[in-house]
All heavy atoms as TSV, in Angstrom:
chain	resi	resn	atom	element	x	y	z
A	1	MET	N	N	-5.500	15.754	-6.517
A	1	MET	CA	C	-6.033	14.564	-7.099
A	1	MET	C	C	-5.017	13.420	-6.934
A	1	MET	O	O	-3.921	13.708	-7.348
A	1	MET	CB	C	-6.518	14.774	-8.456
A	1	MET	CG	C	-6.865	13.352	-9.145
A	1	MET	SD	S	-7.002	13.406	-10.894
A	1	MET	CE	C	-8.383	14.440	-11.098
A	2	GLU	N	N	-5.318	12.241	-6.413
A	2	GLU	CA	C	-4.387	11.167	-6.340
A	2	GLU	C	C	-4.823	10.125	-7.337
A	2	GLU	O	O	-5.990	9.711	-7.443
A	2	GLU	CB	C	-4.444	10.591	-4.943
A	2	GLU	CG	C	-3.552	9.378	-4.784
A	2	GLU	CD	C	-3.609	8.884	-3.337
A	2	GLU	OE1	O	-3.714	9.588	-2.452
A	2	GLU	OE2	O	-3.460	7.656	-3.172
A	3	ILE	N	N	-3.954	9.682	-8.132
A	3	ILE	CA	C	-4.255	8.586	-9.103
A	3	ILE	C	C	-3.152	7.501	-8.873
A	3	ILE	O	O	-2.005	7.640	-8.891
A	3	ILE	CB	C	-4.034	9.044	-10.555
A	3	ILE	CG1	C	-4.919	10.276	-10.860
A	3	ILE	CG2	C	-4.211	7.968	-11.611
A	3	ILE	CD1	C	-4.738	10.974	-12.116
A	4	ASN	N	N	-3.704	6.295	-8.502
A	4	ASN	CA	C	-2.933	5.156	-8.344
A	4	ASN	C	C	-2.933	4.300	-9.458
A	4	ASN	O	O	-3.967	3.770	-9.839
A	4	ASN	CB	C	-3.389	4.379	-6.996
A	4	ASN	CG	C	-2.577	3.163	-6.745
A	4	ASN	OD1	O	-1.684	2.761	-7.490
A	4	ASN	ND2	N	-2.806	2.623	-5.591
A	5	THR	N	N	-1.861	4.157	-10.261
A	5	THR	CA	C	-1.860	3.232	-11.377
A	5	THR	C	C	-1.024	2.050	-11.129
A	5	THR	O	O	-0.609	1.361	-12.121
A	5	THR	CB	C	-1.214	4.164	-12.637
A	5	THR	OG1	O	0.063	4.569	-12.200
A	5	THR	CG2	C	-2.082	5.263	-12.953
A	6	ARG	N	N	-0.688	1.752	-9.953
A	6	ARG	CA	C	-0.012	0.413	-9.681
A	6	ARG	C	C	-0.803	-0.784	-10.194
A	6	ARG	O	O	-1.886	-0.917	-9.978
A	6	ARG	CB	C	0.286	0.312	-8.154
A	6	ARG	CG	C	1.126	-0.939	-7.826
A	6	ARG	CD	C	1.283	-0.925	-6.388
A	6	ARG	NE	N	2.140	0.178	-5.895
A	6	ARG	CZ	C	3.281	0.175	-5.243
A	6	ARG	NH1	N	3.607	-1.076	-4.786
A	6	ARG	NH2	N	3.978	1.132	-4.988
A	7	GLY	N	N	-0.064	-1.577	-10.971
A	7	GLY	CA	C	-0.626	-2.702	-11.537
A	7	GLY	C	C	-1.544	-2.523	-12.745
A	7	GLY	O	O	-2.007	-3.514	-13.208
A	8	ILE	N	N	-1.672	-1.350	-13.132
A	8	ILE	CA	C	-2.490	-0.971	-14.299
A	8	ILE	C	C	-1.518	-0.559	-15.491
A	8	ILE	O	O	-0.864	0.512	-15.356
A	8	ILE	CB	C	-3.505	0.177	-13.995
A	8	ILE	CG1	C	-4.421	-0.242	-12.908
A	8	ILE	CG2	C	-4.252	0.535	-15.228
A	8	ILE	CD1	C	-5.234	0.837	-12.336
A	9	PRO	N	N	-1.538	-1.261	-16.518
A	9	PRO	CA	C	-0.713	-0.859	-17.747
A	9	PRO	C	C	-1.049	0.609	-18.201
A	9	PRO	O	O	-2.261	0.863	-18.254
A	9	PRO	CB	C	-1.040	-1.832	-18.817
A	9	PRO	CG	C	-1.534	-3.035	-18.130
A	9	PRO	CD	C	-2.288	-2.468	-17.015
A	10	HIS	N	N	-0.079	1.438	-18.367
A	10	HIS	CA	C	-0.325	2.816	-18.814
A	10	HIS	C	C	0.790	3.316	-19.597
A	10	HIS	O	O	1.880	2.711	-19.630
A	10	HIS	CB	C	-0.777	3.698	-17.714
A	10	HIS	CG	C	0.351	3.796	-16.653
A	10	HIS	ND1	N	0.555	2.782	-15.691
A	10	HIS	CD2	C	1.232	4.749	-16.331
A	10	HIS	CE1	C	1.547	3.091	-14.945
A	10	HIS	NE2	N	2.015	4.272	-15.350
A	11	ARG	N	N	0.623	4.425	-20.360
A	11	ARG	CA	C	1.726	5.001	-21.122
A	11	ARG	C	C	1.458	6.527	-21.128
A	11	ARG	O	O	0.300	6.971	-20.885
A	11	ARG	CB	C	1.916	4.454	-22.438
A	11	ARG	CG	C	0.646	4.827	-23.336
A	11	ARG	CD	C	0.911	4.360	-24.832
A	11	ARG	NE	N	-0.138	4.911	-25.594
A	11	ARG	CZ	C	-0.141	4.652	-26.978
A	11	ARG	NH1	N	0.817	4.019	-27.424
A	11	ARG	NH2	N	-1.096	5.246	-27.616
A	12	ILE	N	N	2.443	7.342	-21.460
A	12	ILE	CA	C	2.333	8.706	-21.667
A	12	ILE	C	C	2.730	8.945	-23.133
A	12	ILE	O	O	3.671	8.513	-23.708
A	12	ILE	CB	C	3.351	9.459	-20.750
A	12	ILE	CG1	C	3.240	9.035	-19.315
A	12	ILE	CG2	C	3.289	10.922	-20.900
A	12	ILE	CD1	C	1.916	9.368	-18.758
A	13	GLU	N	N	1.930	9.855	-23.806
A	13	GLU	CA	C	2.209	10.176	-25.148
A	13	GLU	C	C	1.978	11.599	-25.400
A	13	GLU	O	O	0.949	12.142	-24.993
A	13	GLU	CB	C	1.283	9.330	-26.085
A	13	GLU	CG	C	1.472	9.611	-27.612
A	13	GLU	CD	C	0.559	8.771	-28.393
A	13	GLU	OE1	O	-0.246	7.963	-27.909
A	13	GLU	OE2	O	0.658	8.912	-29.643
A	14	ASN	N	N	2.890	12.323	-26.114
A	14	ASN	CA	C	2.669	13.668	-26.516
A	14	ASN	C	C	2.009	13.677	-27.863
A	14	ASN	O	O	2.729	13.335	-28.908
A	14	ASN	CB	C	3.945	14.456	-26.485
A	14	ASN	CG	C	3.852	15.877	-26.981
A	14	ASN	OD1	O	2.816	16.371	-27.200
A	14	ASN	ND2	N	4.992	16.623	-27.188
A	15	VAL	N	N	0.767	14.085	-27.954
A	15	VAL	CA	C	-0.010	14.000	-29.260
A	15	VAL	C	C	0.161	15.377	-30.038
A	15	VAL	O	O	-0.305	15.451	-31.138
A	15	VAL	CB	C	-1.398	13.645	-29.071
A	15	VAL	CG1	C	-1.514	12.198	-28.555
A	15	VAL	CG2	C	-2.199	14.637	-28.219
A	16	GLY	N	N	0.786	16.316	-29.413
A	16	GLY	CA	C	1.004	17.588	-30.036
A	16	GLY	C	C	2.329	17.676	-30.918
A	16	GLY	O	O	3.074	16.790	-30.907
A	17	ASP	N	N	2.458	18.877	-31.524
A	17	ASP	CA	C	3.561	19.067	-32.317
A	17	ASP	C	C	4.807	19.677	-31.596
A	17	ASP	O	O	5.904	19.737	-32.020
A	17	ASP	CB	C	3.232	19.980	-33.526
A	17	ASP	CG	C	2.315	19.309	-34.511
A	17	ASP	OD1	O	2.328	18.161	-34.622
A	17	ASP	OD2	O	1.521	20.075	-35.087
A	18	ASP	N	N	4.426	20.300	-30.352
A	18	ASP	CA	C	5.445	20.932	-29.600
A	18	ASP	C	C	6.145	20.033	-28.518
A	18	ASP	O	O	5.438	19.001	-28.221
A	18	ASP	CB	C	4.832	22.163	-28.925
A	18	ASP	CG	C	4.316	23.200	-29.871
A	18	ASP	OD1	O	5.006	23.439	-30.829
A	18	ASP	OD2	O	3.328	23.859	-29.603
A	19	GLU	N	N	7.336	20.348	-28.065
A	19	GLU	CA	C	7.869	19.593	-26.928
A	19	GLU	C	C	6.980	19.700	-25.687
A	19	GLU	O	O	6.460	20.736	-25.475
A	19	GLU	CB	C	9.290	20.122	-26.716
A	19	GLU	CG	C	10.057	19.451	-25.656
A	19	GLU	CD	C	11.456	19.866	-25.563
A	19	GLU	OE1	O	12.223	19.930	-26.468
A	19	GLU	OE2	O	11.735	20.275	-24.358
A	20	ALA	N	N	6.946	18.604	-25.028
A	20	ALA	CA	C	6.142	18.635	-23.738
A	20	ALA	C	C	6.994	18.292	-22.600
A	20	ALA	O	O	8.139	17.790	-22.681
A	20	ALA	CB	C	5.014	17.582	-23.934
A	21	ARG	N	N	6.496	18.647	-21.380
A	21	ARG	CA	C	7.064	18.318	-20.142
A	21	ARG	C	C	6.181	17.512	-19.222
A	21	ARG	O	O	4.939	17.764	-19.423
A	21	ARG	CB	C	7.527	19.653	-19.416
A	21	ARG	CG	C	8.714	20.258	-19.982
A	21	ARG	CD	C	9.010	21.529	-19.285
A	21	ARG	NE	N	10.209	22.136	-19.851
A	21	ARG	CZ	C	10.993	22.920	-19.128
A	21	ARG	NH1	N	10.816	23.076	-17.897
A	21	ARG	NH2	N	12.021	23.432	-19.702
A	22	LEU	N	N	6.645	16.740	-18.517
A	22	LEU	CA	C	5.806	15.876	-17.583
A	22	LEU	C	C	6.451	15.823	-16.286
A	22	LEU	O	O	7.546	15.593	-16.096
A	22	LEU	CB	C	5.749	14.418	-18.142
A	22	LEU	CG	C	4.931	13.462	-17.418
A	22	LEU	CD1	C	3.510	13.671	-17.340
A	22	LEU	CD2	C	5.197	12.083	-17.933
A	23	MET	N	N	5.607	16.092	-15.246
A	23	MET	CA	C	6.120	16.082	-13.889
A	23	MET	C	C	5.521	14.897	-13.237
A	23	MET	O	O	4.209	14.816	-13.249
A	23	MET	CB	C	5.871	17.313	-13.033
A	23	MET	CG	C	6.375	17.178	-11.685
A	23	MET	SD	S	6.227	18.696	-10.720
A	23	MET	CE	C	4.527	18.646	-10.292
A	24	VAL	N	N	6.221	13.982	-12.695
A	24	VAL	CA	C	5.732	12.845	-12.048
A	24	VAL	C	C	6.266	12.668	-10.673
A	24	VAL	O	O	7.384	12.952	-10.346
A	24	VAL	CB	C	6.189	11.467	-12.694
A	24	VAL	CG1	C	5.752	10.275	-12.122
A	24	VAL	CG2	C	5.742	11.538	-14.337
A	25	ILE	N	N	5.366	12.421	-9.637
A	25	ILE	CA	C	5.688	12.302	-8.259
A	25	ILE	C	C	5.512	10.859	-7.982
A	25	ILE	O	O	4.350	10.294	-8.138
A	25	ILE	CB	C	4.856	13.233	-7.437
A	25	ILE	CG1	C	5.063	14.629	-7.780
A	25	ILE	CG2	C	5.194	12.988	-5.853
A	25	ILE	CD1	C	4.205	15.596	-7.148
A	26	LEU	N	N	6.576	10.225	-7.454
A	26	LEU	CA	C	6.562	8.766	-7.213
A	26	LEU	C	C	6.815	8.619	-5.658
A	26	LEU	O	O	7.688	9.160	-5.053
A	26	LEU	CB	C	7.588	8.017	-7.943
A	26	LEU	CG	C	7.518	8.163	-9.479
A	26	LEU	CD1	C	8.727	7.745	-10.149
A	26	LEU	CD2	C	6.345	7.335	-10.017
A	27	THR	N	N	5.951	7.774	-5.014
A	27	THR	CA	C	6.213	7.445	-3.633
A	27	THR	C	C	6.061	5.969	-3.444
A	27	THR	O	O	5.243	5.337	-4.207
A	27	THR	CB	C	5.283	8.194	-2.754
A	27	THR	OG1	O	3.932	7.836	-3.036
A	27	THR	CG2	C	5.483	9.689	-2.794
A	28	PRO	N	N	6.775	5.253	-2.687
A	28	PRO	CA	C	7.790	5.788	-1.750
A	28	PRO	C	C	9.045	6.066	-2.704
A	28	PRO	O	O	9.070	5.647	-3.790
A	28	PRO	CB	C	8.071	4.693	-0.875
A	28	PRO	CG	C	7.761	3.418	-1.537
A	28	PRO	CD	C	6.591	3.770	-2.443
A	29	GLY	N	N	10.001	6.744	-2.032
A	29	GLY	CA	C	11.210	7.071	-2.786
A	29	GLY	C	C	12.064	5.854	-3.132
A	29	GLY	O	O	11.801	4.730	-2.630
A	30	GLY	N	N	12.989	6.067	-4.070
A	30	GLY	CA	C	13.849	4.960	-4.542
A	30	GLY	C	C	13.733	4.822	-6.042
A	30	GLY	O	O	14.711	4.336	-6.602
A	31	PHE	N	N	12.536	4.963	-6.556
A	31	PHE	CA	C	12.326	4.735	-7.997
A	31	PHE	C	C	13.139	5.655	-8.869
A	31	PHE	O	O	13.522	5.285	-10.004
A	31	PHE	CB	C	10.894	4.702	-8.309
A	31	PHE	CG	C	10.574	4.224	-9.729
A	31	PHE	CD1	C	10.545	2.981	-10.047
A	31	PHE	CD2	C	10.312	5.175	-10.708
A	31	PHE	CE1	C	10.278	2.588	-11.343
A	31	PHE	CE2	C	10.046	4.772	-12.015
A	31	PHE	CZ	C	10.089	3.415	-12.353
A	32	GLU	N	N	13.598	6.756	-8.363
A	32	GLU	CA	C	14.357	7.639	-9.143
A	32	GLU	C	C	15.631	7.074	-9.612
A	32	GLU	O	O	16.152	7.442	-10.681
A	32	GLU	CB	C	14.652	9.024	-8.429
A	32	GLU	CG	C	15.364	8.883	-7.131
A	32	GLU	CD	C	14.694	8.429	-5.882
A	32	GLU	OE1	O	13.468	8.224	-5.943
A	32	GLU	OE2	O	15.360	8.235	-4.842
A	33	GLN	N	N	16.057	6.054	-8.921
A	33	GLN	CA	C	17.314	5.392	-9.378
A	33	GLN	C	C	17.084	4.624	-10.726
A	33	GLN	O	O	18.080	4.481	-11.398
A	33	GLN	CB	C	17.711	4.327	-8.292
A	33	GLN	CG	C	19.124	3.693	-8.517
A	33	GLN	CD	C	20.250	4.756	-8.521
A	33	GLN	OE1	O	20.243	5.691	-7.816
A	33	GLN	NE2	N	21.245	4.484	-9.410
A	34	PHE	N	N	15.866	4.269	-11.014
A	34	PHE	CA	C	15.549	3.723	-12.308
A	34	PHE	C	C	15.977	4.636	-13.445
A	34	PHE	O	O	16.677	4.209	-14.385
A	34	PHE	CB	C	14.096	3.311	-12.415
A	34	PHE	CG	C	13.747	3.064	-13.822
A	34	PHE	CD1	C	13.914	1.851	-14.476
A	34	PHE	CD2	C	12.999	4.010	-14.572
A	34	PHE	CE1	C	13.509	1.474	-15.709
A	34	PHE	CE2	C	12.605	3.714	-15.928
A	34	PHE	CZ	C	12.862	2.438	-16.389
A	35	PHE	N	N	15.679	5.908	-13.316
A	35	PHE	CA	C	16.055	6.891	-14.353
A	35	PHE	C	C	17.569	7.136	-14.463
A	35	PHE	O	O	18.135	7.347	-15.531
A	35	PHE	CB	C	15.254	8.185	-14.133
A	35	PHE	CG	C	13.831	7.992	-14.206
A	35	PHE	CD1	C	13.044	8.044	-12.977
A	35	PHE	CD2	C	13.153	7.817	-15.419
A	35	PHE	CE1	C	11.774	7.884	-13.000
A	35	PHE	CE2	C	11.815	7.680	-15.437
A	35	PHE	CZ	C	11.076	7.656	-14.290
A	36	VAL	N	N	18.275	7.060	-13.323
A	36	VAL	CA	C	19.704	7.231	-13.295
A	36	VAL	C	C	20.320	6.028	-14.017
A	36	VAL	O	O	21.183	6.194	-14.784
A	36	VAL	CB	C	20.231	7.260	-11.822
A	36	VAL	CG1	C	21.730	7.246	-11.783
A	36	VAL	CG2	C	19.665	8.497	-11.085
A	37	GLU	N	N	19.845	4.794	-13.689
A	37	GLU	CA	C	20.390	3.679	-14.433
A	37	GLU	C	C	20.049	3.621	-15.819
A	37	GLU	O	O	20.909	3.299	-16.691
A	37	GLU	CB	C	19.888	2.339	-13.720
A	37	GLU	CG	C	20.502	2.198	-12.331
A	37	GLU	CD	C	20.170	0.842	-11.754
A	37	GLU	OE1	O	20.037	-0.158	-12.399
A	37	GLU	OE2	O	20.031	0.782	-10.433
A	38	ILE	N	N	18.884	4.048	-16.288
A	38	ILE	CA	C	18.529	4.083	-17.734
A	38	ILE	C	C	19.421	5.120	-18.439
A	38	ILE	O	O	19.916	4.821	-19.587
A	38	ILE	CB	C	17.026	4.384	-17.954
A	38	ILE	CG1	C	16.098	3.282	-17.579
A	38	ILE	CG2	C	16.791	4.994	-19.267
A	38	ILE	CD1	C	16.217	2.171	-18.478
A	39	ALA	N	N	19.736	6.163	-17.747
A	39	ALA	CA	C	20.473	7.217	-18.455
A	39	ALA	C	C	22.024	6.990	-18.321
A	39	ALA	O	O	22.762	7.661	-19.121
A	39	ALA	CB	C	20.237	8.576	-17.775
A	40	SER	N	N	22.434	5.954	-17.691
A	40	SER	CA	C	23.852	5.663	-17.547
A	40	SER	C	C	24.483	5.163	-18.782
A	40	SER	O	O	25.750	5.101	-18.839
A	40	SER	CB	C	24.131	4.754	-16.348
A	40	SER	OG	O	23.751	3.414	-16.740
A	41	ASP	N	N	23.783	4.803	-19.744
A	41	ASP	CA	C	24.331	4.171	-20.978
A	41	ASP	C	C	25.280	2.986	-20.616
A	41	ASP	O	O	26.454	2.920	-21.123
A	41	ASP	CB	C	25.093	5.252	-21.868
A	41	ASP	CG	C	25.258	4.726	-23.250
A	41	ASP	OD1	O	24.505	3.871	-23.691
A	41	ASP	OD2	O	26.149	5.275	-23.844
A	42	SER	N	N	24.903	2.056	-19.817
A	42	SER	CA	C	25.728	1.003	-19.415
A	42	SER	C	C	25.644	-0.122	-20.336
A	42	SER	O	O	26.520	-1.118	-20.273
A	42	SER	CB	C	25.168	0.391	-17.905
A	42	SER	OG	O	23.988	-0.183	-18.171
A	43	GLY	N	N	24.828	-0.025	-21.360
A	43	GLY	CA	C	24.747	-1.128	-22.245
A	43	GLY	C	C	23.796	-2.203	-21.927
A	43	GLY	O	O	23.527	-3.080	-22.684
A	44	GLU	N	N	23.319	-2.094	-20.663
A	44	GLU	CA	C	22.316	-3.052	-20.206
A	44	GLU	C	C	20.979	-2.854	-20.830
A	44	GLU	O	O	20.614	-1.674	-21.040
A	44	GLU	CB	C	22.258	-2.953	-18.728
A	44	GLU	CG	C	21.425	-4.052	-18.086
A	44	GLU	CD	C	21.526	-3.988	-16.506
A	44	GLU	OE1	O	21.941	-2.988	-16.055
A	44	GLU	OE2	O	21.113	-5.000	-15.873
A	45	ALA	N	N	20.243	-3.916	-21.239
A	45	ALA	CA	C	18.986	-3.668	-21.806
A	45	ALA	C	C	17.942	-2.881	-20.877
A	45	ALA	O	O	17.940	-3.204	-19.795
A	45	ALA	CB	C	18.288	-4.974	-22.183
A	46	PRO	N	N	17.188	-1.924	-21.362
A	46	PRO	CA	C	16.185	-1.259	-20.668
A	46	PRO	C	C	15.276	-2.214	-19.828
A	46	PRO	O	O	14.887	-1.970	-18.770
A	46	PRO	CB	C	15.492	-0.380	-21.495
A	46	PRO	CG	C	16.444	-0.114	-22.643
A	46	PRO	CD	C	17.258	-1.379	-22.784
A	47	GLU	N	N	14.877	-3.234	-20.544
A	47	GLU	CA	C	13.970	-4.245	-19.972
A	47	GLU	C	C	14.633	-4.878	-18.718
A	47	GLU	O	O	13.828	-5.195	-17.732
A	47	GLU	CB	C	13.588	-5.334	-21.059
A	47	GLU	CG	C	12.735	-4.809	-22.031
A	47	GLU	CD	C	13.598	-4.174	-23.228
A	47	GLU	OE1	O	14.909	-4.077	-23.093
A	47	GLU	OE2	O	12.973	-3.662	-24.169
A	48	THR	N	N	15.905	-5.172	-18.666
A	48	THR	CA	C	16.528	-5.768	-17.665
A	48	THR	C	C	16.649	-4.797	-16.411
A	48	THR	O	O	16.399	-5.234	-15.248
A	48	THR	CB	C	18.060	-6.184	-18.013
A	48	THR	OG1	O	17.950	-7.006	-19.084
A	48	THR	CG2	C	18.744	-6.852	-16.834
A	49	ILE	N	N	16.865	-3.517	-16.714
A	49	ILE	CA	C	16.884	-2.539	-15.690
A	49	ILE	C	C	15.485	-2.350	-15.120
A	49	ILE	O	O	15.307	-2.382	-13.833
A	49	ILE	CB	C	17.396	-1.154	-16.273
A	49	ILE	CG1	C	18.934	-1.223	-16.579
A	49	ILE	CG2	C	17.267	-0.163	-15.170
A	49	ILE	CD1	C	19.469	-0.072	-17.353
A	50	ALA	N	N	14.512	-2.288	-15.976
A	50	ALA	CA	C	13.068	-2.051	-15.569
A	50	ALA	C	C	12.665	-3.331	-14.583
A	50	ALA	O	O	11.886	-2.960	-13.592
A	50	ALA	CB	C	12.181	-2.036	-16.670
A	51	GLU	N	N	13.075	-4.429	-14.925
A	51	GLU	CA	C	12.647	-5.643	-14.078
A	51	GLU	C	C	13.158	-5.468	-12.597
A	51	GLU	O	O	12.330	-5.893	-11.740
A	51	GLU	CB	C	13.306	-6.931	-14.785
A	51	GLU	CG	C	12.644	-8.130	-14.253
A	51	GLU	CD	C	13.257	-9.358	-15.062
A	51	GLU	OE1	O	12.925	-9.456	-16.281
A	51	GLU	OE2	O	13.997	-10.112	-14.403
A	52	ARG	N	N	14.317	-4.908	-12.454
A	52	ARG	CA	C	14.817	-4.709	-11.086
A	52	ARG	C	C	13.890	-3.820	-10.261
A	52	ARG	O	O	13.864	-3.792	-9.099
A	52	ARG	CB	C	16.235	-4.153	-11.047
A	52	ARG	CG	C	17.228	-5.159	-11.461
A	52	ARG	CD	C	18.690	-4.790	-11.078
A	52	ARG	NE	N	19.110	-3.528	-11.658
A	52	ARG	CZ	C	19.720	-3.358	-12.859
A	52	ARG	NH1	N	19.974	-4.520	-13.610
A	52	ARG	NH2	N	20.060	-2.281	-13.319
A	53	PHE	N	N	13.132	-2.952	-10.975
A	53	PHE	CA	C	12.284	-1.929	-10.287
A	53	PHE	C	C	10.771	-2.371	-10.417
A	53	PHE	O	O	9.958	-1.562	-10.149
A	53	PHE	CB	C	12.563	-0.627	-10.975
A	53	PHE	CG	C	13.831	-0.002	-10.634
A	53	PHE	CD1	C	14.960	-0.281	-11.434
A	53	PHE	CD2	C	14.122	0.781	-9.490
A	53	PHE	CE1	C	16.182	0.265	-11.078
A	53	PHE	CE2	C	15.253	1.326	-9.153
A	53	PHE	CZ	C	16.345	0.963	-9.988
A	54	GLY	N	N	10.624	-3.576	-10.738
A	54	GLY	CA	C	9.166	-4.049	-10.791
A	54	GLY	C	C	8.440	-3.632	-11.959
A	54	GLY	O	O	7.224	-3.621	-11.958
A	55	LEU	N	N	9.151	-3.178	-13.070
A	55	LEU	CA	C	8.508	-2.751	-14.247
A	55	LEU	C	C	8.561	-3.748	-15.246
A	55	LEU	O	O	9.466	-4.564	-15.407
A	55	LEU	CB	C	9.033	-1.477	-14.775
A	55	LEU	CG	C	9.070	-0.288	-13.928
A	55	LEU	CD1	C	9.767	0.834	-14.649
A	55	LEU	CD2	C	7.554	0.210	-13.654
A	56	ARG	N	N	7.476	-3.727	-16.182
A	56	ARG	CA	C	7.484	-4.676	-17.308
A	56	ARG	C	C	7.020	-3.842	-18.540
A	56	ARG	O	O	5.927	-3.282	-18.519
A	56	ARG	CB	C	6.600	-5.806	-17.036
A	56	ARG	CG	C	6.514	-6.847	-18.225
A	56	ARG	CD	C	5.747	-8.031	-17.715
A	56	ARG	NE	N	4.470	-7.717	-17.167
A	56	ARG	CZ	C	3.291	-8.106	-17.741
A	56	ARG	NH1	N	3.214	-8.806	-18.879
A	56	ARG	NH2	N	2.194	-7.722	-17.133
A	57	PHE	N	N	7.814	-3.826	-19.651
A	57	PHE	CA	C	7.398	-3.187	-20.850
A	57	PHE	C	C	6.573	-4.104	-21.634
A	57	PHE	O	O	6.913	-5.192	-21.859
A	57	PHE	CB	C	8.672	-2.719	-21.710
A	57	PHE	CG	C	9.496	-1.751	-20.911
A	57	PHE	CD1	C	10.890	-1.884	-20.929
A	57	PHE	CD2	C	8.997	-0.647	-20.367
A	57	PHE	CE1	C	11.762	-0.992	-20.331
A	57	PHE	CE2	C	9.860	0.222	-19.721
A	57	PHE	CZ	C	11.198	0.185	-19.738
A	58	LEU	N	N	5.429	-3.631	-22.037
A	58	LEU	CA	C	4.471	-4.405	-22.790
A	58	LEU	C	C	4.618	-4.153	-24.299
A	58	LEU	O	O	4.980	-3.260	-24.749
A	58	LEU	CB	C	3.002	-4.088	-22.412
A	58	LEU	CG	C	2.690	-4.199	-20.930
A	58	LEU	CD1	C	1.190	-3.864	-20.679
A	58	LEU	CD2	C	2.765	-5.723	-20.555
């Protein structure tokens, strides 16, 4: 099943009491760098990093 959520606001939420895992496949490649930069603890605001990748937090 292919789901295209480009341009559609969406979120992921774990509504259970147990820890959850999520597997996301993104194409084309390159977006994985977003997670690297978010995890780097550079002190840069997440919103600023997201903007570079075409994301906007609502």
